[in-house]
N, C-alpha and C positions, 0 to 999 in steps of 0.2 A: 503493500499500500504506500503509495506516495502523499507526500503533503507538503505545503509551502509554508513558509516562515517569511515574516517581514524584516528585513535588516534595514537601518540608516544606510545613506552613503557613505558615511565615515565607516561603519561596519564592514561594508562590504569592500570596502577599500583596503581596509586593515586584513579582510581575509585573503585578498588580491595579493598581496604581499607575500602570502606563505605559498603561495603558489609554484610548485616545482617546474611546471610546465605549463603553458597557456589551454592544452587541452585538459589539465587537471580539474576536475568539478570541484565545486564549494564543498558538496557533501565530502569528498575524498580529503578536502584539506580539514574540515569540522573534524572528520574521525582521525585523522592525522594527529590533530592537535589536543583530541580527548587521550588518545594512546601514549602521547607525549606525557601529560598530565598524570596520567596514571602510574607511569613509570617514575615520575618524581616523586608521587608519594610514597609509592613502595619504598626508593631509596631514603627518603626521609624518616619513614618509620623504622627502617632498620639501622639507620644513624642513630635514631633516639633511643632504640633498644640497646645497642652497643655502648652508648654513653650512659645510659642509667646502669648498666652491668658495671662499667667502669668506675662509678661513682659508687657503686655499692661494695665492690672489692675495696676501695679505698676508705670507706667508712671502717669497714670490717678491719681493716689493717690499723687503723688508728684505734678504734675499740679496743685490739688485741694491746697496744701498746698501752694502753691506759689500765687494763684488767691488773695489772700488778700494784697499781697505786692504792692509798687508802681511799674508801668510799668519798669522805668528804675532802680528800686532796690536802689534807693538813698531816705536817710532821708531828709525831705524836711527842716529841720531846721539845717542841717550839714552846716558846712562852710567848702569852698573849695578854695584853695589859687592857683593862678596860676603859672603855671611850669615857670621857666625860659627858655628863649632860649636857644638850645644848648644842653639840659640835655636830 
């Protein structure tokens, strides 16, 4: 089933710039642009997943470094002075 769509002259000219040949139809141009967009989306998703994995590994490494420290992070031998009121 064929259908028609309305395009502004500006949109038609933009699509024309994507034609590889003068014989290429606007449908072929649009389908090619959709294919390119889908490929780019998959690449971005893959990169995002890889970046999340790297961040998780880095966070795990940092957490392991801190495992051996005291929960409050203070040295038990360290002496603390109480702060005066109003400071």
